[in-house]
C-alpha positions as CSV (number, residue, x, y, z in Angstrom):
1,M,-146.1,157.7,-134.7
2,K,-143.9,156.8,-137.6
3,I,-141.2,159.2,-138.6
4,V,-140.9,159.6,-142.3
5,I,-137.2,159.5,-143.2
6,I,-136.2,160.2,-146.8
7,T,-132.5,161.0,-147.3
8,A,-130.0,160.6,-150.1
9,L,-128.2,158.1,-147.9
10,L,-131.3,155.9,-147.5
11,A,-132.2,156.2,-151.2
12,A,-128.8,154.9,-152.1
13,L,-128.8,152.0,-149.6
14,C,-132.3,150.7,-149.5
15,T,-133.9,148.7,-152.3
16,P,-136.2,145.6,-152.4
17,F,-134.4,142.3,-151.7
18,A,-134.8,138.7,-152.1
19,F,-134.1,136.2,-149.2
20,A,-130.7,134.5,-149.0
21,Q,-130.2,131.6,-146.6
22,Q,-127.4,132.6,-144.3
23,S,-126.8,131.9,-140.6
24,G,-124.2,134.4,-139.4
25,S,-121.2,132.7,-137.5
26,S,-123.2,130.5,-135.2
27,E,-122.2,126.9,-134.9
28,W,-124.7,124.0,-135.0
29,K,-122.8,121.1,-133.6
30,P,-123.6,117.7,-135.0
31,A,-123.1,116.0,-131.6
32,P,-124.1,118.5,-129.0
33,A,-123.0,118.1,-125.3
34,I,-125.1,118.8,-122.2
35,H,-124.0,121.8,-120.2
36,D,-123.4,122.2,-116.5
37,V,-125.2,125.0,-114.7
38,P,-123.3,127.1,-112.0
39,K,-124.5,126.5,-108.5
40,S,-125.8,130.0,-108.3
41,F,-128.4,129.1,-110.9
42,S,-129.2,125.6,-109.7
43,K,-132.5,126.6,-108.1
44,E,-133.9,128.3,-111.2
45,S,-136.5,126.7,-113.4
46,A,-134.6,127.3,-116.5
47,V,-131.3,128.9,-117.6
48,F,-130.0,130.4,-120.9
49,V,-126.8,128.5,-121.6
50,L,-126.3,130.6,-124.6
51,D,-128.1,133.7,-126.0
52,K,-126.3,134.8,-129.1
53,R,-127.5,137.7,-131.3
54,H,-125.4,138.3,-134.5
55,I,-126.5,141.3,-136.6
56,E,-124.8,141.9,-139.9
57,Y,-125.3,144.8,-142.4
58,K,-124.6,143.4,-145.8
59,S,-124.1,145.5,-149.0
60,N,-123.9,144.8,-152.6
61,E,-124.2,147.0,-155.8
62,K,-128.0,147.1,-155.4
63,E,-128.8,147.1,-151.8
64,T,-127.9,147.1,-148.0
65,Y,-129.9,144.7,-145.8
66,V,-129.6,143.2,-142.3
67,L,-129.2,139.6,-141.4
68,R,-130.1,138.9,-137.7
69,T,-129.1,135.5,-136.5
70,V,-130.4,134.2,-133.1
71,H,-128.8,131.2,-131.5
72,R,-130.2,130.0,-128.1
73,I,-129.7,127.1,-125.9
74,I,-132.0,126.7,-122.8
75,K,-131.6,124.2,-120.1
76,V,-134.7,123.3,-118.2
77,L,-134.3,122.2,-114.5
78,D,-137.8,121.5,-113.3
79,D,-141.5,121.1,-114.4
80,K,-142.0,124.8,-114.5
81,G,-139.1,125.2,-116.9
82,I,-140.4,122.4,-119.1
83,E,-143.8,124.0,-119.3
84,G,-142.2,127.3,-120.3
85,F,-140.1,126.0,-123.1
86,N,-142.0,122.9,-124.5
87,K,-143.4,125.2,-127.1
88,M,-141.4,127.7,-129.0
89,S,-142.2,130.6,-131.3
90,V,-140.3,132.9,-133.7
91,S,-141.9,136.2,-134.6
92,T,-142.1,137.5,-138.2
93,G,-143.9,140.2,-140.0
94,P,-143.6,143.0,-142.5
95,G,-140.0,143.7,-143.6
96,R,-138.8,140.5,-141.8
97,E,-138.2,137.3,-143.7
98,V,-137.3,134.2,-141.5
99,G,-135.1,131.5,-143.1
100,P,-135.2,127.8,-142.2
101,I,-135.4,127.3,-138.4
102,K,-133.3,124.7,-136.7
103,A,-134.5,123.4,-133.5
104,R,-133.9,120.4,-131.3
105,T,-134.2,118.8,-127.8
106,I,-131.0,117.4,-126.3
107,L,-131.8,114.9,-123.5
108,P,-129.6,114.4,-120.5
109,G,-128.4,111.0,-121.8
110,G,-127.3,112.7,-125.1
111,K,-130.2,111.6,-127.4
112,V,-131.1,114.3,-129.9
113,I,-134.7,114.9,-131.0
114,N,-134.8,117.2,-134.1
115,V,-137.8,119.4,-135.0
116,T,-138.6,118.6,-138.7
117,Q,-139.6,121.5,-141.0
118,D,-143.1,120.0,-141.5
119,K,-143.8,120.5,-137.7
120,I,-143.1,124.2,-137.8
121,R,-146.3,126.1,-138.5
122,L,-146.9,129.7,-139.5
123,T,-149.8,131.2,-137.4
124,K,-150.8,134.4,-135.7
125,S,-150.5,135.2,-132.0
126,D,-153.3,136.6,-129.9
127,D,-152.3,140.1,-130.9
128,G,-152.4,139.4,-134.5
129,Q,-148.6,139.1,-135.0
130,E,-147.4,136.4,-137.5
131,E,-145.1,133.8,-135.9
132,Y,-143.7,130.4,-136.5
133,V,-144.6,127.9,-133.6
134,F,-143.3,124.4,-133.0
135,A,-143.3,121.9,-130.2
136,M,-140.2,120.5,-128.5
137,E,-140.7,116.9,-128.1
138,G,-139.2,114.6,-125.4
139,M,-138.8,117.3,-122.8
140,E,-137.6,116.2,-119.3
141,K,-135.7,117.7,-116.4
142,N,-132.1,118.7,-117.3
143,A,-132.9,118.5,-121.0
144,E,-131.8,121.4,-123.3
145,V,-133.6,123.2,-126.0
146,E,-131.5,124.6,-128.9
147,I,-132.8,126.8,-131.7
148,L,-131.0,128.7,-134.5
149,Y,-132.5,130.8,-137.2
150,T,-131.6,133.8,-139.4
151,E,-134.1,136.5,-140.4
152,R,-133.5,139.0,-143.2
153,R,-134.6,142.5,-142.4
154,E,-134.8,145.8,-144.2
155,F,-132.0,148.4,-143.7
156,A,-132.4,150.0,-140.3
157,L,-130.8,153.1,-138.9
158,F,-131.4,152.1,-135.3
159,G,-131.8,149.1,-133.1
160,T,-132.1,147.6,-129.7
161,E,-131.4,144.0,-128.3
162,V,-132.5,143.1,-124.8
163,L,-130.1,140.7,-123.1
164,Q,-131.7,140.0,-119.8
165,F,-134.8,138.1,-119.0
166,G,-136.9,136.4,-116.2
167,I,-134.4,133.5,-116.2
168,P,-130.6,133.9,-115.9
169,T,-128.2,133.7,-118.7
170,M,-124.8,132.0,-118.6
171,T,-123.4,133.6,-121.7
172,A,-124.9,136.4,-123.8
173,D,-123.1,137.3,-127.0
174,F,-123.9,140.3,-129.1
175,T,-122.1,141.1,-132.3
176,L,-122.8,143.9,-134.8
177,I,-121.0,143.8,-138.1
178,T,-121.3,146.6,-140.8
179,P,-119.5,147.6,-143.9
180,S,-116.5,149.7,-142.8
181,S,-118.1,152.7,-144.7
182,L,-121.0,152.8,-142.2
183,R,-120.0,153.9,-138.7
184,F,-122.4,152.7,-136.1
185,E,-122.3,153.6,-132.4
186,T,-123.5,151.4,-129.6
187,K,-124.5,152.0,-126.0
188,G,-125.2,149.6,-123.1
189,Y,-127.7,150.1,-120.5
190,N,-128.4,148.8,-116.9
191,G,-124.9,147.5,-116.3
192,L,-124.0,146.5,-119.9
193,A,-120.7,148.0,-121.1
194,A,-120.4,149.8,-124.3
195,T,-118.9,147.9,-127.2
196,K,-115.8,149.1,-129.1
197,D,-115.6,148.7,-132.9
198,T,-112.7,147.1,-134.7
199,V,-112.1,147.3,-138.4
200,I,-111.1,144.0,-140.1
201,D,-110.7,144.1,-143.9
202,E,-114.0,145.8,-145.2
203,S,-116.0,145.2,-142.0
204,R,-116.5,147.2,-138.9
205,I,-117.2,144.9,-135.9
206,H,-118.8,145.7,-132.4
207,Q,-118.9,142.8,-129.9
208,T,-119.6,142.2,-126.3
209,V,-119.9,139.0,-124.5
210,V,-121.5,139.0,-120.9
211,R,-121.4,136.1,-118.5
212,D,-123.7,135.1,-115.6
213,I,-126.5,137.7,-116.1
214,P,-129.0,137.3,-113.2
215,S,-132.7,136.9,-113.9
216,L,-134.9,139.9,-113.4
217,E,-138.5,138.8,-112.7
218,E,-141.4,141.2,-113.3
219,E,-143.0,142.6,-110.3
220,P,-146.4,144.4,-109.9
221,Y,-146.1,148.2,-110.6
222,S,-142.4,148.0,-111.6
223,N,-140.9,149.4,-114.8
224,H,-139.6,145.9,-115.6
225,E,-138.6,146.2,-119.2
226,A,-136.9,149.6,-118.5
227,H,-134.4,148.0,-116.1
228,L,-133.4,145.1,-118.3
229,M,-129.8,144.9,-119.6
230,R,-129.7,145.9,-123.2
231,V,-127.7,147.4,-126.1
232,S,-128.8,150.0,-128.5
233,Y,-127.1,150.9,-131.8
234,R,-127.4,153.6,-134.3
235,L,-125.9,154.7,-137.7
236,S,-123.8,157.8,-136.8
237,F,-121.5,158.5,-139.7
238,S,-121.0,157.6,-143.4
239,E,-117.6,157.5,-144.8
240,R,-119.1,157.9,-148.3
241,D,-120.6,161.4,-147.7
242,N,-119.2,164.0,-145.1
243,P,-117.6,161.5,-142.8
244,D,-117.2,164.0,-140.0
245,V,-120.9,165.0,-140.0
246,R,-123.0,163.2,-137.4
247,L,-126.2,161.8,-138.9
248,F,-129.7,161.5,-137.5
249,T,-129.2,163.9,-134.6
250,W,-132.1,165.5,-132.6
251,N,-131.8,168.6,-134.8
252,D,-132.2,166.4,-137.9
253,L,-135.3,164.9,-136.3
254,A,-136.7,168.4,-135.6
255,K,-136.3,169.4,-139.2
256,R,-138.2,166.3,-140.3
257,L,-141.0,167.1,-137.8
258,Y,-141.1,170.6,-139.2
259,E,-141.5,169.3,-142.7
260,Q,-144.2,167.0,-141.6
261,M,-146.2,169.0,-139.0
262,Y,-145.7,172.6,-139.9
263,V,-145.6,172.9,-143.7
264,F,-148.9,172.6,-145.5
265,T,-150.3,173.3,-149.0
266,D,-152.7,176.0,-149.9
267,K,-155.4,173.3,-150.4
268,E,-154.7,171.9,-147.0
269,R,-154.9,175.2,-145.3
270,K,-158.3,176.0,-147.0
271,V,-159.7,172.7,-145.8
272,T,-158.4,173.3,-142.3
273,E,-159.8,176.8,-142.0
274,K,-163.3,175.6,-143.0
275,Y,-163.1,172.8,-140.6
276,L,-162.2,175.1,-137.7
277,K,-165.4,177.1,-138.4
278,T,-167.4,173.9,-137.8
279,L,-165.6,173.5,-134.4
280,G,-166.5,177.1,-133.4
281,V,-162.9,178.2,-133.3
282,S,-162.7,182.1,-133.6
283,A,-159.8,184.6,-133.5
284,Q,-161.4,186.0,-130.3
285,D,-160.8,182.8,-128.4
286,S,-157.8,182.6,-126.1
287,D,-155.1,180.0,-127.0
288,E,-156.5,177.5,-124.4
289,E,-160.0,177.8,-125.7
290,K,-158.8,177.2,-129.2
291,I,-156.8,174.2,-128.2
292,R,-159.6,172.6,-126.2
293,K,-162.0,173.1,-129.1
294,I,-159.7,171.5,-131.6
295,E,-158.7,168.7,-129.4
296,D,-162.3,167.8,-128.5
297,G,-163.4,168.1,-132.1
298,L,-160.7,165.8,-133.5
299,K,-160.8,163.2,-130.8
300,T,-164.5,163.0,-130.8
301,N,-165.1,162.9,-134.5
302,I,-162.0,161.5,-136.4
303,H,-160.8,158.0,-136.0
304,M,-157.3,156.5,-136.7
305,S,-156.2,153.2,-138.2
306,D,-152.9,152.2,-139.5
307,E,-154.6,149.4,-141.6
308,I,-155.5,152.0,-144.2
309,S,-153.9,151.3,-147.6
310,D,-155.8,153.8,-149.6
311,E,-153.5,156.9,-149.8
312,S,-156.4,159.2,-150.5
313,Y,-157.3,158.9,-146.8
314,L,-154.3,160.9,-146.1
315,N,-155.8,164.0,-147.8
316,F,-157.4,166.5,-145.5
317,D,-160.6,166.7,-147.4
318,K,-161.0,163.0,-147.2
319,I,-160.2,163.0,-143.5
320,V,-163.0,165.6,-142.9
321,D,-165.4,163.6,-145.1
322,K,-164.8,160.1,-144.0
323,K,-163.7,160.9,-140.4
324,L,-161.0,158.2,-140.7
325,T,-157.2,158.3,-141.5
326,T,-153.9,157.0,-140.3
327,E,-152.2,158.1,-137.1
328,N,-149.6,160.1,-139.0
329,A,-152.1,162.0,-141.2
330,Y,-154.2,162.6,-138.1
331,C,-151.3,164.3,-136.4
332,R,-150.6,166.4,-139.6
333,F,-154.2,167.5,-139.6
334,F,-154.2,168.2,-135.8
335,S,-151.0,170.3,-136.3
336,S,-152.6,172.2,-139.3
337,C,-155.6,173.1,-137.1
338,L,-153.4,174.5,-134.4
339,K,-151.2,176.5,-137.0
340,S,-154.4,177.9,-138.8
341,A,-155.9,178.8,-135.5
342,G,-152.8,180.9,-134.7
343,V,-151.7,178.8,-131.7
344,N,-147.9,178.6,-131.2
345,F,-146.9,175.0,-130.4
346,E,-143.9,172.7,-130.2
347,Y,-144.6,169.2,-131.8
348,G,-142.6,166.5,-130.1
349,L,-142.1,162.8,-129.5
350,T,-141.1,160.6,-126.6
351,S,-140.6,157.0,-125.7
352,N,-142.6,154.8,-123.4
353,R,-140.7,155.1,-120.1
354,F,-142.1,151.7,-119.1
355,N,-140.2,150.2,-121.9
356,F,-137.3,152.4,-122.9
357,P,-136.9,155.8,-121.1
358,L,-135.7,158.4,-123.5
359,D,-131.8,158.9,-123.4
360,D,-131.2,162.4,-124.8
361,K,-127.5,161.6,-125.0
362,F,-127.9,158.7,-127.5
363,E,-130.2,159.5,-130.4
364,N,-132.4,156.5,-131.1
365,W,-135.4,157.6,-133.2
366,K,-136.9,154.1,-133.3
367,L,-138.0,154.3,-129.7
368,L,-140.1,157.5,-130.1
369,E,-143.6,156.3,-130.3
370,I,-145.7,158.7,-128.3
371,P,-146.5,162.2,-129.9
372,V,-146.8,165.1,-127.5
373,I,-147.5,168.7,-128.1
374,Y,-146.3,171.5,-125.9
375,F,-147.9,174.9,-125.8
376,P,-145.6,177.7,-124.5
377,S,-148.4,180.2,-123.9
378,V,-150.3,177.9,-121.4
379,K,-147.3,175.8,-120.4
380,K,-149.3,172.6,-120.9
381,Y,-148.9,169.3,-122.8
382,L,-151.3,167.5,-125.0
383,A,-151.2,163.9,-126.4
384,P,-152.9,164.2,-129.8
385,T,-153.4,160.5,-130.5
386,S,-154.5,159.5,-127.0
387,I,-158.3,159.9,-127.3
388,F,-158.9,159.1,-123.6
389,H,-156.9,162.0,-122.4
390,R,-157.5,165.8,-122.6
391,M,-155.0,168.6,-122.0
392,P,-153.1,168.7,-119.7
393,F,-153.3,164.9,-118.9
394,L,-151.0,162.5,-120.8
395,P,-150.5,158.7,-120.9
396,Q,-148.5,157.5,-118.0
397,G,-145.7,156.2,-120.3
398,A,-145.0,159.8,-121.4
399,L,-144.7,161.3,-117.9
400,S,-141.5,161.6,-115.9
401,N,-139.7,161.1,-119.3
402,K,-137.8,163.3,-121.6
403,G,-139.3,164.4,-124.9
404,V,-137.7,165.8,-128.1
405,F,-139.6,168.8,-129.4
406,C,-139.5,170.9,-132.5
407,K,-138.9,174.6,-131.7
408,T,-139.4,177.0,-134.6
409,T,-137.8,180.5,-135.1
410,T,-139.0,182.9,-137.8
411,I,-136.9,185.8,-139.0
412,G,-138.6,187.5,-142.0
413,D,-139.6,184.9,-144.5
414,L,-137.1,182.3,-143.1
415,T,-138.2,179.7,-140.6
416,S,-135.7,177.4,-138.9
417,A,-136.4,174.4,-136.7
418,I,-134.2,173.2,-133.9
419,S,-134.7,170.5,-131.3
420,T,-135.3,171.1,-127.6
421,I,-135.3,168.5,-124.9
422,R,-138.0,168.8,-122.3
423,M,-138.7,166.8,-119.1
424,I,-142.4,165.9,-119.1
425,N,-143.2,166.2,-115.5
426,P,-146.5,164.9,-113.9
427,L,-149.1,167.4,-112.9
428,P,-148.9,168.8,-109.3
429,L,-151.2,166.9,-106.9
430,E,-153.3,170.0,-106.3
431,T,-154.1,170.3,-110.0
432,T,-156.1,166.9,-109.9
433,S,-159.1,165.8,-108.2
434,N,-158.0,162.2,-107.7
C-alpha cells in the first residue's frame, strides 16, 4: 500500500526535473588492469571485484533530486560465471531516468571490448519492468565485466541498498551525500556497521567500505534476502525547519494513516452506509459478524488494480458501481465500512519479513507494503488486500513480524492518533485444521 505523504518539507523540495548527465565520483580508467582474486574466493564461479554505490542528493533553487551511481567490476572464473554475466541488465521505470551506460569486457591479456550505445536495448522483463539489456562480448575465464551508470531519481525520504549476493564481494563501497541542511541517518544490518556522517563544506557525507564479503546463496525455505548485508537510510532532521524535531516517526505515520483511513466526507459515509445494507450488516450483529460480512463482501465483489489512471475510480460511489478501484482506495473503502458499522479497529502496515523484517527502532516507511487491520474486541488480525485470506489468517510475510498500527483516542470532539507496535504472531496450532 502506498503511503500518501504531503508535507511542507516535500512541497519545498520536490518539483519536476530534467535529466543531467553526471556519474558521481566513480573512475572509469582508460587502461583497466586485471585484478587478482584472494585464495578464499578462488573456487567461486564469479566475484565482485568492486560494488560501488554512490548516492547523492542534489539541490538547487527549484528542486532536490537524487543521483544514484553504480560502478561494478565482476571477475568470472569458470563457465558458470560466464553464463551468469554474459548478459547484463539495468532496471528503470517511473521516477527513474538512466543516463548513458558504460560497459566493457576486459580480457585476461588486457584487451578491452567496449559495449557501444547502439547495442544497449530498452525492453521489458518477464514481470513487465522496463530495463536496458546488453550482451558482454568476448567473455572467457578470468575475464572481467565492468559497468558504470548514473540514474536520476525523484527525491526520496528513505532508501535501502543490499551489499551481499550469491557471489562474494572483494570491495563494497557505499556513499551517501546530502546537502548539509538535510540530516540523514543510516543503519547497517546483518553484520554491516553503521556509517558516521561528516560535514565538508555544504555537504554531509556518510560512507562505509566493506571488504571480503562472503557469498550467501539462497537455500530452500530460507529467508535469504532478510539475511543479506544491507544499509538503510532515512531523512531524520531538517536544519531549515525545527532542526531538533525528528521527522517521519512512527507517530507521524499514524497521523497520516488516520487522515487516510479514518476521516471521511458526508457523501462517502452515505455511500458506505447504503453499501453495508447490501451486505446484510446490521446493528444487532456482533463485531466478528460485521467484520466477516464486510470482508467477504469486499473481497468477493470489488477488485483492485494500480493501473487505473482515472481518478474518478477513487470515489466510493464509483467503487460500488464499477467494482474496481486502486489498492489505496480499496483500503479506504474497507476502513469506511468498518467505521460506519461501529467496529473499533487499528489500521496498520508491516513489511514482508522474507525481504526486510520490520525494525521498529529505525523508521523506514518505504518497506511497509502489507496492510493489516487489528480488532481489539476479537483480538484478531485481517489482511484487507489479500483476497485469498480471511480473518484471522494472514499472508506468511506478515507473520512473526512487527507491525505499526494507528491507535485512536477520542475525548469529547477531539480525536488523536498515535502509533503502537505489535508483534503479529502466527495462530496457535490448535486453531487450525492443517
